[in-house]
C-alpha positions in Angstrom: 91.0 93.7 54.6 94.1 91.6 55.3 96.7 93.8 57.1 98.7 93.5 53.9 98.4 91.8 50.6 100.8 88.9 49.9 103.8 90.0 47.8 105.0 88.5 44.7 107.5 86.3 46.6 104.9 84.8 48.8 104.9 80.9 48.2 101.1 80.9 47.9 101.4 83.6 45.1 104.2 81.7 43.4 102.2 78.4 43.3 99.2 80.4 42.0 101.4 81.9 39.2 102.8 78.4 38.5 99.2 77.0 38.0 98.2 80.0 35.9 101.3 79.6 33.6 100.8 75.9 33.3 97.0 76.3 32.5 97.6 79.3 30.0 100.8 78.1 28.3 102.0 81.7 28.5 105.7 82.1 28.4 105.8 85.9 28.0 104.9 86.6 31.7 107.5 88.2 33.9 106.6 87.2 37.4 107.8 90.4 39.0 105.7 92.5 36.7 102.4 91.0 38.0 100.5 93.3 40.3 98.9 91.8 43.4 95.7 93.5 44.2 92.3 93.3 45.9 89.0 95.0 45.1 87.6 97.5 47.6 88.7 98.2 51.1 87.1 95.6 53.3 87.0 91.7 53.2 83.2 91.7 52.5 83.5 94.3 49.6 86.6 92.4 48.2 84.6 89.2 48.2 81.4 90.6 46.7 83.3 92.4 43.9 85.4 89.4 43.2 82.2 87.3 42.8 80.9 89.8 40.2 84.2 89.4 38.3 84.1 85.6 38.4 80.5 85.6 37.3 81.4 87.6 34.3 79.3 90.6 35.4 82.1 93.0 36.4 84.5 93.7 33.4 85.8 97.1 34.6 87.0 98.9 37.6 87.9 102.4 38.6 90.6 103.8 40.9 91.9 107.3 41.7 95.1 108.0 39.8 96.4 109.3 43.2 95.7 106.0 44.9 97.3 104.1 42.0 100.4 106.2 42.0 100.7 105.9 45.8 100.5 102.1 45.7 102.3 101.2 42.4 105.5 102.1 40.7 104.5 101.3 37.1 101.6 103.0 35.3 98.4 101.1 34.7 98.4 100.1 31.0 97.0 97.6 28.6 98.6 94.2 28.9 99.3 94.5 32.6 98.5 91.4 34.6 97.0 91.5 38.1 96.4 88.6 40.5 93.2 89.5 42.4 92.9 88.2 45.9 89.7 87.6 47.9 88.9 89.2 51.2 91.2 86.8 53.1 94.2 87.6 50.8 94.0 84.4 48.9 94.7 84.7 45.1 91.7 83.8 43.1 92.1 85.1 39.5 94.4 86.7 37.0 93.1 89.7 35.1 94.7 91.3 32.0 94.1 95.1 31.6 92.6 95.6 28.1 92.0 99.4 28.1 92.6 102.3 30.5 91.2 105.8 30.2 92.0 108.6 32.5 89.1 110.9 33.2 87.9 113.4 35.8 85.6 111.7 38.3 82.7 113.9 37.1 83.2 112.6 33.4 82.8 108.9 34.1 79.9 107.7 31.9 76.9 105.4 32.5 78.4 102.9 30.0 81.5 102.6 32.1 79.6 102.4 35.4 77.5 99.6 33.8 80.7 97.7 32.9 81.6 97.8 36.6 78.5 95.7 37.2 77.9 96.9 40.8 74.3 97.9 40.4 71.1 96.0 40.8 69.1 95.2 38.9 71.5 94.9 36.0 69.0 96.4 33.5 68.7 99.6 35.6 68.3 102.8 33.5 71.6 104.6 32.7 71.0 107.7 34.9 70.3 105.3 37.9 73.4 103.2 37.1 75.5 106.3 37.1 73.9 107.7 40.3 74.5 104.4 42.0 78.1 104.3 40.8 78.7 107.9 41.9 77.2 107.3 45.4 79.2 104.2 46.2 82.5 105.3 44.5 82.5 108.6 46.2 82.1 106.9 49.6 85.0 104.6 48.7 87.2 107.5 47.5 86.6 109.4 50.8 87.9 106.3 52.8 90.7 105.3 50.4 92.1 108.8 49.7 91.8 109.9 53.2 94.1 107.0 54.1 96.8 108.6 51.9 96.1 112.2 52.9 94.1 113.2 49.8 90.6 114.4 49.5 88.3 113.5 46.5 87.0 116.1 44.2 84.7 116.1 41.2 87.7 116.9 38.9 90.1 114.3 40.5 91.7 112.1 38.0 90.4 108.5 37.9 91.6 105.5 35.9 88.8 103.6 34.2 90.1 100.1 33.5 88.5 97.4 31.4 89.9 93.9 31.9 89.4 90.2 31.1 89.8 87.2 33.3 92.6 85.0 32.0 92.6 82.5 34.8 90.5 81.8 37.9 90.4 79.2 40.7 87.4 78.3 42.8 87.6 77.9 46.6 88.2 74.1 46.4 91.3 74.4 44.2 93.0 76.9 46.4 96.4 76.0 47.9 
């Protein structure tokens, strides 16, 4: 993981936003309201999850409410824009949050786990999709929440976010 994500004032981020705005024609975007983020907690995980997003397989993500509140001032809500960086901290795409549901970890469904797209094969049975999701997300939450002095629990609040990709750049067009 990069030591830190670039902030909104980083010239690389500003150029990425410029290209997004030019390509999308959106004039309603407030630059300082865009969240800069990365999937996972290692460069390898960030790159593999980003690849699923860019391939159209991953259309949802989940985070602990505690982690979100620790890292962000604004609540996660529909319409929010996020620049997702790769494992090296380079901006790669803009996501728009479409729907957010707060649930207890234990109440996450197989349908949501399937939308995260992190299981193989993609046509895995629902109970196996959910089992895979719980195994890997629990391990992630142990690491991520431990870093902020929290401990995961089955009833901890999680944010289940559905998103769409508004803009993406491949490796060759990065600058």
